[in-house]
C-alpha positions, 0 to 999 in steps of 0.5 A: 722582733721589731715594732712598727716605728709609728708605735715607738714611744720615742717617735713623735706623732706626725703633726708634732714631727712636722712642727719640729721640722719647721722649728729647726728650719733656718728662718730664711727658709721658712715660707714668708707670706709677707714677702709674697705679698710684697712681690705681688704688690711690686708686680702690680706697681710695675704693671701699672707703671707700664700701662701709664707709660703706654697711655702717656706715649699714646697721648704724646703720639696723639698730640703730635699727630694733631700738631702735625695735622694742623701744620699740614692744614696751615701749609695747604691753606697758605699754598692756596692763599699764594695761588693767584686767581686765574684771569681771562683776558679778552681775545686779541684781534690777531691771526689766531682766530681770536683765541684767548690765552689759557690762564692756567700753565698746564705744561708746568702742572703736568711736569709737577704731576701728570694726574692734574688735568683741570683747574677749578675756580669759583669767584667769591669763594676759596675754590681756586684749585687743580683737579686730579684723577689717578689712573691707578687708585680712584680714591688716591687723592682723598688723602694725598695732595697734588704732589702725591704726598700723604696729606689730610687735606687731600686734593680735588679729584674725580674718579675714572668713571668720568672723562677728563674732558668733561664730556660726560652728562654728569661729572662729579668732583670730590673735595674735603670740608676742612676746619681751616676753610680750604679745599671745598669748605667754602662751597657751603657759602651756597647754603646762604640764599643771598650768596647763592642768588648773587653768585652763579658762575664757576669756571673749569680750565682744561688744556685748550678750553675755558668751560663756564658753568652756571650754578643751578642748585646746592643742596644736602644729599645722602651718601650714595655714590652718584656715578655708581647709583645711576645708569646715565647711559639711559636717557630716561634715567638721566632726565629723571636725575636732572629733574631731581637736581633742579628740584631736590627733595631736601630740607637744605636747598637753594635753586635757580627758579625756572631752570630746565635741563635736557639730556643734551646738557652737561653738569658738574657736581661738586661734592663735599661733607657737612660740618654738622655732625648730625649729617655725618653721612650726608653730602653737600652738592653744588651743581653747575650746568655748562653754558660756554666752552671757549677754546684757548691757545 
């Protein structure tokens, strides 16, 4: 009759058996808590190293982008600096009805980019630039230059809601305010009352025309999209808007006293952002009213 092995005097108790099993195992087969700790530590070091490498790559990429951005701004500034100011010559007494020559070579500009349709020049500022309008993307030139290349400075542009012949009662041109003073940055000169009072003329050139505008107001505005916020087909809405242009409700404003606008007038509004971070959602608007349209050859 066999007995239960668990009751055999030669059979060690389970706990003792387990201990004996451990005692006879090779040392390298035993659980090594310190090895697990070392492996865990090694994994942590590797993870931290990878994280640090990613952070360094991010910093390098950020620095590289900033360097590229500054190079692009410097290039744009130099391009503007190298652009001569348009010179309007007096009409000659000849058989061509005393028409003046257009100082802008639009034929060459159209070959450069068909989207160039006008040129704006404001004396005593650095605004001496082509004006573009894309027929495919309203905001293409927010971050593309006159060559249709991606560029942080963008270009001066209007949207498709505006006619390129400046026949609308309200035309809005957009441009960036940049740290290097290019594009529409120097519009902020008009914040100074003395500068505003001394400079009231700006010119827009189109194929066949020189348009002269009188600067009548410059003021801080909110971030409403002007052309989408008002129905200028309504004479009442248009007149009310004109009244707000010559008498803006703004803490930062300069205007020409005695200015009047009627629904037969045509204005151009130049829109750029503010440098002050407290007004990051605001726009600075310089408005000119058309006072002369001179045909050119």
